[in-house]
C-alpha positions in Angstrom: 17.3 -12.3 -5.2 15.5 -9.0 -6.0 16.6 -6.2 -3.6 15.6 -2.6 -3.3 18.8 -0.7 -3.5 17.8 2.8 -4.4 16.1 3.6 -1.1 15.2 2.0 2.2 11.7 0.7 2.7 12.5 -0.5 6.2 9.5 1.2 7.8 7.1 -0.5 5.3 7.7 -4.1 6.4 5.5 -5.6 9.1 6.4 -8.6 11.2 4.4 -10.8 11.5 2.0 -10.5 8.6 -1.2 -9.4 10.3 -3.7 -6.9 8.9 -5.2 -6.0 12.2 -2.8 -4.3 14.5 -3.0 -3.4 18.1 -4.2 0.2 18.9 -0.7 1.1 20.2 0.9 0.2 16.8 -1.8 2.3 14.9 -1.3 5.3 17.2 1.8 6.6 15.3 1.1 5.3 11.8 1.9 8.6 10.3 5.4 9.1 11.7 7.0 7.3 8.8 10.6 8.6 9.0 10.9 7.7 12.7 9.3 4.3 12.2 11.7 3.6 9.3 14.6 2.8 11.6 12.4 1.3 14.3 11.4 -1.8 12.3 14.9 -2.7 11.2 14.0 -4.7 8.1 14.1 -3.9 4.4 11.6 -5.2 1.8 13.1 -7.3 -1.0 9.8 -7.7 -2.7 6.6 -5.7 -3.0 4.6 -8.4 -1.2 6.6 -7.7 2.0 5.3 -4.1 2.2 2.7 -3.4 4.9 0.8 -1.1 2.6 0.5 -3.7 -0.2 -0.6 -6.4 2.3 -3.4 -4.2 3.8 -4.5 -3.1 0.3 -4.6 -6.7 -0.8 -6.6 -7.7 2.3 -9.2 -5.0 1.4 -9.2 -6.2 -2.3 -9.9 -9.8 -1.3 -12.7 -8.7 1.0 -14.3 -6.7 -1.8 -14.0 -9.7 -4.1 -15.9 -11.8 -1.6 -18.5 -9.1 -1.2 -19.0 -8.7 -4.9 -19.7 -12.4 -5.4 -22.7 -12.5 -3.2 -26.1 -10.8 -2.7 -27.7 -8.1 -4.7 -24.3 -6.4 -5.4 -23.3 -9.4 -7.6 -26.3 -8.6 -9.9 -25.4 -4.9 -10.4 -22.7 -5.5 -12.9 -21.7 -1.8 -13.4 -21.3 -1.0 -9.7 -19.7 -4.4 -9.0 -17.1 -3.9 -11.7 -16.3 -0.4 -10.6 -15.9 -1.5 -7.0 -13.7 -4.5 -7.9 -11.6 -2.3 -10.2 -11.0 0.4 -7.6 -10.1 -2.2 -4.9 -7.8 -4.1 -7.3 -6.0 -0.9 -8.4 -4.5 -0.1 -5.0 -2.2 -3.1 -4.5 -1.3 -3.0 -8.2 -0.1 0.6 -7.9 1.9 -0.2 -4.8 3.6 -3.1 -6.6 4.3 -1.0 -9.7 5.7 1.9 -7.6 8.0 -0.6 -5.7 9.7 -1.5 -9.0 10.6 2.2 -9.8 13.6 2.4 -7.4 12.9 6.2 -6.9 11.3 7.6 -3.8 9.5 10.4 -5.6 8.2 8.1 -8.3 7.1 5.5 -5.8 5.3 8.2 -3.8 3.4 9.2 -6.9 2.2 5.6 -7.4 1.2 5.4 -3.7 -0.9 8.6 -4.3 -2.7 6.7 -7.1 -3.3 3.8 -4.7 -4.6 6.2 -2.1 -7.1 7.6 -4.6 -8.2 4.1 -5.6 -8.9 3.2 -2.0 -11.0 6.3 -1.5 -12.9 5.6 -4.8 -13.7 2.1 -3.5 -15.0 3.6 -0.3 -17.3 5.8 -2.3 -18.5 2.8 -4.3 -19.3 1.0 -1.0 -21.5 3.9 0.0 -23.2 3.8 -3.4 -23.9 0.1 -2.7 -25.6 1.1 0.5 -27.6 3.8 -1.2 -28.8 1.3 -3.8 -29.7 -1.1 -1.0 -27.3 -3.8 -2.2 -25.4 -4.0 1.2 -26.1 -3.0 4.7 -24.5 -0.1 6.5 -22.8 -2.6 8.8 -21.2 -4.4 5.8 -20.1 -1.0 4.4 -18.5 -0.1 7.8 -16.6 -3.4 7.9 -15.2 -2.9 4.5 -14.6 0.8 5.0 -12.5 -0.1 8.1 -10.3 -2.4 6.0 -9.8 0.4 3.4 -9.0 2.8 6.3 -6.2 0.5 7.5 -4.8 0.4 3.9 -5.1 4.2 3.6 -3.2 4.7 6.9 -0.4 2.4 5.7 -0.2 4.1 2.3 -0.2 7.6 3.7 2.5 6.8 6.2 4.6 5.3 3.5 4.1 8.4 1.3 5.3 10.5 4.2 8.4 8.4 4.6 9.2 8.5 0.8 8.9 12.3 0.8 11.1 12.7 3.8 14.7 13.8 3.9 15.7 10.4 5.3 14.3 8.6 2.2 16.3 11.0 0.0 19.5 10.4 1.9 18.9 6.6 1.8 18.4 6.7 -1.9 21.6 8.8 -2.4 23.6 6.3 -0.3 22.2 3.3 -2.2 23.0 5.0 -5.6 26.6 5.7 -4.4 27.1 2.1 -3.2 25.7 0.7 -6.5 28.0 3.0 -8.5 31.0 1.9 -6.4 30.2 -1.7 -7.0 30.0 -1.1 -10.7 33.3 0.7 -10.7 34.9 -2.2 -8.8 33.5 -4.9 -11.1 33.2 -3.4 -14.6 31.2 -5.4 -17.1 33.2 -6.7 -20.1 
């Protein structure tokens, strides 16, 4: 089984898997380090990360939107919107595989930028009269949820707690290697 051993991603796992959270849960989204120990789970795969799940939900909503109406006929805007929406979960997944908090945070920053770019493309779709303002607001809200999750995760990864967790994991990994040397 694949496990993250270089740092703790405990805060980033949601149980159960639901994109829409109660207002009380959203109130302290940005207190990443404190929430890290509160959840009590560690992700073993990128698809367990709250940020990846919410970014994927936004991506799927954009895919459905791009397949209908006038937006489907504007190939350039449709492709830009789809690409920006698809980039966010991809960047989160790639960062997960880096096993380094600073590097992971860099990939999350790219995911954040992609979500904001997609929000801009949604506004452009309204300006071109491809979608209504209500449709834009619905999709914008999904992107906002993903952005909050990504930003909170970045804050955790840049915290002293993440650095300490990474150091402990490296030390444990090195101790296991010393105990069981490869032939």
